[in-house]
DSSP file (Angstrom, degrees, kcal/mol; ACC not computed):
  #  RESIDUE AA STRUCTURE BP1 BP2  ACC     N-H-->O    O-->H-N    N-H-->O    O-->H-N    TCO  KAPPA ALPHA  PHI   PSI    X-CA   Y-CA   Z-CA
    1    1 A M     >        0   0    0      0, 0.0     4,-2.0     0, 0.0     3,-0.4   0.000 360.0 360.0 360.0 -39.7    0.0    0.0    0.0
    2    2 A A  H  >  +     0   0    0      1,-0.2     4,-2.5     2,-0.2     5,-0.1   0.885 360.0  54.5 -60.8 -40.9    2.9    2.4    0.9
    3    3 A N  H  > S+     0   0    0      2,-0.2     4,-2.4     1,-0.2    -1,-0.2   0.824 104.0  54.5 -65.1 -31.7    4.4    1.8   -2.6
    4    4 A E  H  > S+     0   0    0     -3,-0.4     4,-1.9     2,-0.2    -1,-0.2   0.942 110.4  46.7 -66.9 -44.2    1.2    2.8   -4.3
    5    5 A H  H  X S+     0   0    0     -4,-2.0     4,-1.6     1,-0.2     3,-0.3   0.957 112.9  49.2 -65.1 -45.1    1.2    6.1   -2.4
    6    6 A E  H >X S+     0   0    0     -4,-2.5     4,-1.4     1,-0.2     3,-0.6   0.913 108.1  52.4 -58.9 -41.4    4.8    6.7   -3.2
    7    7 A D  H 3< S+     0   0    0     -4,-2.4    -1,-0.2     1,-0.2    -2,-0.2   0.827 108.5  52.9 -62.0 -35.1    4.2    6.0   -6.9
    8    8 A D  H 3< S+     0   0    0     -4,-1.9    -1,-0.2    -3,-0.3    -2,-0.2   0.780 110.2  47.7 -72.3 -24.1    1.3    8.6   -6.8
    9    9 A C  H << S+     0   0    0     -4,-1.6     2,-0.4    -3,-0.6    -2,-0.2   0.726  88.2  97.7 -88.5 -21.0    3.7   11.3   -5.3
   10   10 A N     <  -     0   0    0     -4,-1.4     2,-0.5    -5,-0.2    50,-0.1  -0.526  61.3-159.3 -75.4 126.8    6.6   10.7   -7.8
   11   11 A L        -     0   0    0     -2,-0.4     2,-0.4    45,-0.0    48,-0.1  -0.926  10.1-175.8-112.1 123.8    6.4   13.3  -10.5
   12   12 A S        -     0   0    0     -2,-0.5     2,-0.4    47,-0.1    41,-0.1  -0.991  13.8-146.1-123.7 124.8    8.1   12.7  -13.8
   13   13 A L        -     0   0    0     -2,-0.4     2,-0.9    39,-0.3     3,-0.1  -0.682  16.2-128.7 -87.9 136.3    8.3   15.2  -16.5
   14   14 A D     >  -     0   0    0     -2,-0.4     4,-3.1     1,-0.2     5,-0.3  -0.760  23.2-150.6 -78.8 111.0    8.2   14.2  -20.1
   15   15 A R  H  > S+     0   0    0     -2,-0.9     4,-2.2     1,-0.2     5,-0.2   0.867  88.5  44.6 -57.5 -43.6   11.3   16.2  -21.2
   16   16 A R  H  > S+     0   0    0      1,-0.2     4,-2.5     2,-0.2    -1,-0.2   0.941 115.5  43.8 -67.6 -49.6   10.1   16.7  -24.8
   17   17 A K  H  > S+     0   0    0      1,-0.2     4,-2.2     2,-0.2    -1,-0.2   0.881 114.4  50.9 -72.0 -33.9    6.6   17.6  -24.1
   18   18 A F  H  X S+     0   0    0     -4,-3.1     4,-2.0     2,-0.2    -1,-0.2   0.923 112.2  47.7 -63.1 -41.0    7.7   20.0  -21.2
   19   19 A A  H  X S+     0   0    0     -4,-2.2     4,-2.5    -5,-0.3     5,-0.2   0.903 112.6  49.8 -70.5 -38.1   10.3   21.8  -23.5
   20   20 A E  H  X S+     0   0    0     -4,-2.5     4,-2.0     2,-0.2    -1,-0.2   0.881 109.2  49.9 -68.5 -36.5    7.6   22.1  -26.2
   21   21 A M  H  X S+     0   0    0     -4,-2.2     4,-1.1    -5,-0.2    -1,-0.2   0.885 111.4  50.6 -68.2 -36.2    5.1   23.6  -23.9
   22   22 A V  H  < S+     0   0    0     -4,-2.0     3,-0.4     2,-0.2     4,-0.3   0.948 112.7  44.6 -61.9 -52.6    7.7   26.1  -22.6
   23   23 A V  H >< S+     0   0    0     -4,-2.5     3,-1.1     1,-0.2    -2,-0.2   0.871 112.4  51.8 -63.9 -39.2    8.6   27.2  -26.0
   24   24 A S  H 3< S+     0   0    0     -4,-2.0    -1,-0.2     1,-0.3    -2,-0.2   0.737 109.2  51.5 -71.3 -24.8    5.0   27.4  -27.2
   25   25 A S  T 3< S+     0   0    0     -4,-1.1     2,-0.5    -3,-0.4    -1,-0.3   0.460  93.8  86.5 -90.1  -1.4    4.1   29.5  -24.3
   26   26 A H    <   -     0   0    0     -3,-1.1     2,-0.4    -4,-0.3    18,-0.0  -0.868  67.6-145.7-109.2 127.3    6.9   32.0  -24.8
   27   27 A Q        -     0   0    0     -2,-0.5     2,-0.4     0, 0.0    -2,-0.0  -0.787  10.8-163.1 -94.5 137.0    6.4   35.1  -27.1
   28   28 A V        -     0   0    0     -2,-0.4     9,-0.1     4,-0.0    -2,-0.0  -0.978  30.5-101.4-118.9 131.8    9.4   36.3  -29.1
   29   29 A S    >   -     0   0    0     -2,-0.4     3,-1.1     1,-0.2     8,-0.0  -0.197  17.1-142.9 -52.3 132.6    9.3   39.7  -30.7
   30   30 A D  T 3  S+     0   0    0      1,-0.2    -1,-0.2     7,-0.0     7,-0.1   0.570  94.1  77.1 -72.0  -3.8    8.6   39.9  -34.4
   31   31 A E  T 3  S+     0   0    0      2,-0.1    -1,-0.2     0, 0.0     2,-0.2   0.647  77.8  85.6 -81.2  -8.9   11.0   42.7  -34.7
   32   32 A L  S <  S-     0   0    0     -3,-1.1    -4,-0.0     1,-0.1     0, 0.0  -0.546  89.8-100.2 -86.5 157.6   14.0   40.3  -34.5
   33   33 A D    >>  -     0   0    0     -2,-0.2     4,-1.8     1,-0.1     3,-0.9  -0.412  39.2-102.0 -72.8 157.0   15.4   38.6  -37.6
   34   34 A P  H 3> S+     0   0    0      0, 0.0     4,-2.3     0, 0.0     5,-0.2   0.819 119.6  52.2 -46.0 -46.6   14.4   35.0  -38.2
   35   35 A E  H 3> S+     0   0    0      1,-0.2     4,-2.0     2,-0.2     5,-0.1   0.842 107.3  52.5 -69.4 -30.7   17.7   33.5  -37.0
   36   36 A A  H <> S+     0   0    0     -3,-0.9     4,-2.2     2,-0.2    -1,-0.2   0.920 109.3  50.2 -60.7 -45.4   17.5   35.4  -33.7
   37   37 A I  H  X S+     0   0    0     -4,-1.8     4,-2.8     1,-0.2    -2,-0.2   0.930 111.9  47.0 -58.0 -48.1   14.0   34.1  -33.1
   38   38 A V  H  X S+     0   0    0     -4,-2.3     4,-2.6     1,-0.2    -1,-0.2   0.873 111.2  51.6 -67.0 -37.5   15.2   30.5  -33.8
   39   39 A K  H  X S+     0   0    0     -4,-2.0     4,-2.4     2,-0.2    -1,-0.2   0.893 112.1  47.0 -65.1 -39.2   18.2   30.9  -31.5
   40   40 A R  H  X S+     0   0    0     -4,-2.2     4,-2.6     2,-0.2    -2,-0.2   0.967 114.9  45.7 -59.9 -57.4   16.0   32.2  -28.7
   41   41 A K  H  X S+     0   0    0     -4,-2.8     4,-2.5     1,-0.2    -2,-0.2   0.879 113.3  49.2 -61.5 -39.0   13.5   29.5  -29.2
   42   42 A L  H  X S+     0   0    0     -4,-2.6     4,-2.9     2,-0.2    -1,-0.2   0.899 111.5  49.0 -61.1 -45.7   16.2   26.8  -29.4
   43   43 A T  H  X S+     0   0    0     -4,-2.4     4,-2.0     2,-0.2    -1,-0.2   0.855 112.3  48.8 -63.1 -36.7   17.9   28.0  -26.2
   44   44 A L  H  X S+     0   0    0     -4,-2.6     4,-2.8     2,-0.2     5,-0.2   0.932 112.0  48.6 -65.3 -46.6   14.6   28.0  -24.5
   45   45 A Y  H  X S+     0   0    0     -4,-2.5     4,-3.0     1,-0.2    -2,-0.2   0.952 114.4  45.1 -58.7 -53.8   13.8   24.4  -25.7
   46   46 A L  H  X S+     0   0    0     -4,-2.9     4,-2.8     1,-0.2     5,-0.3   0.909 112.6  52.4 -57.8 -44.4   17.2   23.1  -24.6
   47   47 A S  H  X S+     0   0    0     -4,-2.0     4,-1.5    -5,-0.2    -1,-0.2   0.912 113.7  42.7 -55.4 -48.5   17.0   24.9  -21.2
   48   48 A A  H  X S+     0   0    0     -4,-2.8     4,-2.2     2,-0.2    -2,-0.2   0.905 113.3  52.3 -73.5 -36.5   13.7   23.4  -20.5
   49   49 A Y  H  X S+     0   0    0     -4,-3.0     4,-2.2     1,-0.2     3,-0.4   0.990 114.4  41.5 -56.6 -59.1   14.6   19.9  -21.7
   50   50 A Y  H  X S+     0   0    0     -4,-2.8     4,-2.0     1,-0.3    -1,-0.2   0.758 113.3  52.5 -70.6 -22.7   17.6   19.6  -19.6
   51   51 A M  H  X S+     0   0    0     -4,-1.5     4,-2.5    -5,-0.3    -1,-0.3   0.875 109.7  50.8 -74.6 -36.0   16.0   21.2  -16.5
   52   52 A A  H  X S+     0   0    0     -4,-2.2     4,-2.6    -3,-0.4   -39,-0.3   0.906 109.4  49.6 -65.8 -42.2   13.3   18.7  -16.8
   53   53 A D  H  X S+     0   0    0     -4,-2.2     4,-2.1     2,-0.2    -2,-0.2   0.920 112.2  49.7 -65.5 -40.7   15.8   15.9  -17.0
   54   54 A R  H  X S+     0   0    0     -4,-2.0     4,-2.6     2,-0.2    -2,-0.2   0.911 110.1  50.1 -55.5 -49.1   17.5   17.3  -13.9
   55   55 A F  H  X S+     0   0    0     -4,-2.5     4,-3.0     2,-0.2     5,-0.2   0.939 108.7  51.2 -49.6 -52.6   14.3   17.5  -12.2
   56   56 A N  H  X S+     0   0    0     -4,-2.6     4,-2.6     1,-0.2    -2,-0.2   0.888 109.7  50.2 -58.9 -44.2   13.4   13.9  -13.0
   57   57 A K  H  X S+     0   0    0     -4,-2.1     4,-2.7     2,-0.2    -1,-0.2   0.929 112.3  47.2 -61.0 -44.7   16.8   12.7  -11.7
   58   58 A L  H  X S+     0   0    0     -4,-2.6     4,-2.0     1,-0.2    -2,-0.2   0.906 113.0  48.8 -60.2 -40.4   16.3   14.6   -8.5
   59   59 A E  H  X S+     0   0    0     -4,-3.0     4,-1.9     2,-0.2    -2,-0.2   0.887 111.9  49.6 -67.7 -40.1   12.7   13.3   -8.1
   60   60 A D  H  X S+     0   0    0     -4,-2.6     4,-1.2    -5,-0.2     6,-0.3   0.950 111.2  48.9 -66.4 -46.7   13.9    9.7   -8.7
   61   61 A A  H ><>S+     0   0    0     -4,-2.7     5,-1.9     1,-0.2     3,-0.6   0.903 111.4  49.3 -53.8 -45.7   16.7   10.0   -6.2
   62   62 A H  H ><5S+     0   0    0     -4,-2.0     3,-0.8     1,-0.2     5,-0.4   0.869 114.6  43.2 -64.7 -42.1   14.3   11.4   -3.6
   63   63 A F  H 3<5S+     0   0    0     -4,-1.9    -1,-0.2     1,-0.2    -2,-0.2   0.499 106.5  60.5 -92.1  -3.6   11.6    8.7   -4.0
   64   64 A Q  T <<5S-     0   0    0     -4,-1.2    -1,-0.2    -3,-0.6    -2,-0.2   0.194 117.1-111.7-100.8  14.7   14.1    5.8   -4.2
   65   65 A G  T < 5S+     0   0    0     -3,-0.8    -3,-0.2     2,-0.1    -2,-0.1   0.586  85.4 121.7  74.3  11.6   15.3    6.7   -0.7
   66   66 A G      < +     0   0    0     -5,-1.9     2,-0.3    -6,-0.3    -4,-0.2   0.267  68.5  44.5 -92.6  16.2   18.6    7.8   -1.8
   67   67 A M  S    S-     0   0    0     -5,-0.4    -2,-0.1    -6,-0.3    -1,-0.1  -0.944  76.5-123.6-159.6 133.7   18.3   11.4   -0.5
   68   68 A S     >  -     0   0    0     -2,-0.3     4,-2.3     1,-0.1     5,-0.2  -0.299  32.0-111.2 -72.5 163.1   17.0   13.0    2.7
   69   69 A S  H  > S+     0   0    0      1,-0.2     4,-2.0     2,-0.2     5,-0.1   0.810 119.0  52.8 -65.8 -31.4   14.3   15.6    2.7
   70   70 A A  H  > S+     0   0    0      2,-0.2     4,-2.2     1,-0.2    -1,-0.2   0.890 112.0  44.6 -73.7 -40.6   16.8   18.4    3.7
   71   71 A H  H  > S+     0   0    0      2,-0.2     4,-2.7     1,-0.2    -2,-0.2   0.919 112.6  51.9 -69.9 -38.6   19.1   17.5    0.8
   72   72 A Y  H  X S+     0   0    0     -4,-2.3     4,-2.7     1,-0.2     5,-0.2   0.938 111.0  48.4 -63.0 -43.9   16.1   17.2   -1.6
   73   73 A Q  H  X S+     0   0    0     -4,-2.0     4,-1.8     1,-0.2    -1,-0.2   0.915 109.8  52.7 -61.4 -43.6   15.1   20.7   -0.5
   74   74 A K  H  X S+     0   0    0     -4,-2.2     4,-2.0     1,-0.2    -2,-0.2   0.931 110.7  46.6 -56.2 -50.8   18.6   22.0   -1.0
   75   75 A L  H  X S+     0   0    0     -4,-2.7     4,-2.7     1,-0.2    -2,-0.2   0.870 107.7  54.5 -69.1 -33.5   18.7   20.8   -4.5
   76   76 A L  H  X S+     0   0    0     -4,-2.7     4,-2.2     2,-0.2    -1,-0.2   0.881 108.9  50.2 -59.8 -35.7   15.4   22.1   -5.4
   77   77 A N  H  X S+     0   0    0     -4,-1.8     4,-1.9    -5,-0.2    -2,-0.2   0.884 110.3  49.3 -67.1 -39.8   16.6   25.6   -4.2
   78   78 A E  H  X S+     0   0    0     -4,-2.0     4,-1.6     2,-0.2    -2,-0.2   0.948 111.2  50.6 -67.2 -49.8   19.8   25.1   -6.4
   79   79 A L  H  < S+     0   0    0     -4,-2.7     3,-0.3     1,-0.2    -2,-0.2   0.927 112.6  48.6 -51.5 -48.4   17.4   24.1   -9.4
   80   80 A K  H  < S+     0   0    0     -4,-2.2    -1,-0.2     1,-0.2    -2,-0.2   0.843 113.3  43.5 -62.2 -35.5   15.5   27.2   -8.7
   81   81 A D  H  < S+     0   0    0     -4,-1.9    -1,-0.2    -3,-0.1    -2,-0.2   0.621  84.5 112.8 -90.8 -13.6   18.4   29.7   -8.5
   82   82 A E     <  -     0   0    0     -4,-1.6     2,-0.4    -3,-0.3    -4,-0.0  -0.418  52.9-155.6 -63.4 133.1   20.3   28.5  -11.5
   83   83 A K        -     0   0    0     -2,-0.1     3,-0.1     1,-0.1    -2,-0.1  -0.909  14.5-161.3-111.9 137.3   20.5   30.9  -14.3
   84   84 A F        -     0   0    0     -2,-0.4    -1,-0.1     1,-0.2    -2,-0.0   0.290  51.2-105.3 -99.6   8.7   21.0   30.0  -17.9
   85   85 A G        -     0   0    0      2,-0.0    -1,-0.2     0, 0.0     2,-0.1   0.093  35.8 -71.6  92.2 160.5   22.1   33.4  -19.0
   86   86 A D              0   0    0      1,-0.1    -3,-0.0    -3,-0.1     0, 0.0  -0.450 360.0 360.0 -90.0 162.2   20.5   36.2  -21.0
   87   87 A W              0   0    0     -2,-0.1    -1,-0.1   -44,-0.0   -47,-0.0   0.420 360.0 360.0 -94.0 360.0   19.9   36.0  -24.8
C-alpha cells in the first residue's frame, strides 16, 4: 500500500513535452530577424529539456530513498536559483 502512495507522489516530466510547452508559451518579438528568433526558441527548448531531465533525476533519487528531505530541498533551491544566461 505504501508503494502505491509513493508512486502517486513521484512526479516525472516528459522532457520533450515540457520543452515544447515552454517554447510554445513564450512570445518572441517579431522585430527580431528570423535567425535570432530561432536561436532564442532553441535556447529555451534546450534549457527546458535539460531542466526537466535534472528535475526527473532529483525526483527519482528522492523517491528511491537515496536522498534526505533536507538534501532534496537544498537541490530544489539550487535548481530554482540556477541561471542559464541572457539572450
